[in-house]
Phi, psi and omega in degrees: 000121181258088178210164190270162165301323178303322176289328178292317176296331174291315183297330175297325181282344182281334178299154169303153181296138186249136168278117185239128179268137186251134180223181173094192179273136184305127175233127187296318186287324181291317177302317181297317178295317176310310185287330174298316181291322174291324175299326177281355181084012186277314193222158173245096183281139181235117180278149179230123168107162187286336180297339179240019178296336180294354184268010183305331181287324189270332184195167175301146176235122183247153176049050182304335183263011184263145174282178191301316182298305182306314186293318176303319171302317180289327181295316180287337173296308174319306184297311187295328182274002174082011176275355170215159187267325187209160174239137173242117174258122181281003177100175015280149175276127181200175183297336189283326177296311181299319179300315178302314179304305189295317180302320181293303189309321184295344184296327192232354181205145180302136182297134168257156173298123173289143167209166183239138184243106173282145178237127180223165177256116176285124190292332187300316186219016172067012183277133172290121187231142184251139172242142180202154351268119187263007189218319198253302189264112193292305184229081178285142173271196192287317180301315178292321179299324179293323173291324182291325181285316172302317176303312185290331174299312187288324176298317179299320185291319177303328179269003172092014174270096193278332179230071188297138180259122191245123173265109172279102188283152174207180177287339176211169189271003184255144173288117173237115189302341178279350179241100186307323185302324176288326180289323178294316181296316174305323177285318171298326176292322177291332173296318174306319176296327178272013177076024189270003173240026183059231183279348186283149182246117176253126175241134179179166001283149172229131166280165187303329183289317186267358163283324185279330190235119175292330184289324172301317173304304181307314180306323175275004173086022179257121180248106178198152179285353191281302186314129178078358181225031186287128176266323185228122170260119181260121176279148178289333181203172184290321181306310184294322179297314187288312176299326177290321183295318177288327171303311178303314185288310191268318179269326178275349179057030173291143162296121182231134180227184185197166186224132161281125180247156178094007179261155182278329183234147180301120183228124182255128169231172180295165171256189177306321182262146184239026179282158175310315181296323179293319176307309187301319178292331174291325178294313178300323182290318182293327182282328184279322192249004184304330186295124173084355180264000000 
């Protein structure tokens, strides 16, 4: 999908104003983005918990006597009850946060696997490109990767990528029984052939060279619409995904945002970068793609 982050930010502003509950530990960069989003008319923020009680001049504060865990539970309850449209948690990101989210979601609906989708704009072709899972699932097996792919497809569709092309990455493009990631990628590719991911096309295993270059793929005997046109990169594990996302953000100086996927209701958290701009982009992404993820 060829559009800019500025357009995503603009689309965030085109949504109706959302009531967003804020939880977690006070973070200067996050707060700067929250106030910017408020001033742009995107959100009406409400802070939760004693750790944010000092924000009374900037926004309403609820549950001012609650510690961080209880404040997060209160915030999620407001979200569940329809008294808020989204949750923004300033962090810290840890298993306790994800457990609270998962636990709350299972009260009313079968739990889905949580995963994180990083979003950046590729400078080579201007495409909005997704990377997953860059934050949560450390060593996903095939079962988890199926849900990670489905989550990323939903995020892509929320951004207007109706038929995403997905590269299931591995260290090489050949199926090797000794390398589980190549087996998983091959099975996902076969599932895609059988229409199990709808209109999305999964190709794999692909090494990074033949994912990025159709010419390199043809040189290796791979004929597919995915090489050179990737919308979503599925990494074999968290280590490779997170290192790549951080490399893009810090050494490549790419603008990077992200979306927590697999939730029934929109939850906004930080990405690999923690600048006010990346937080603001995460807010816009959360508002734009939250339906159905």
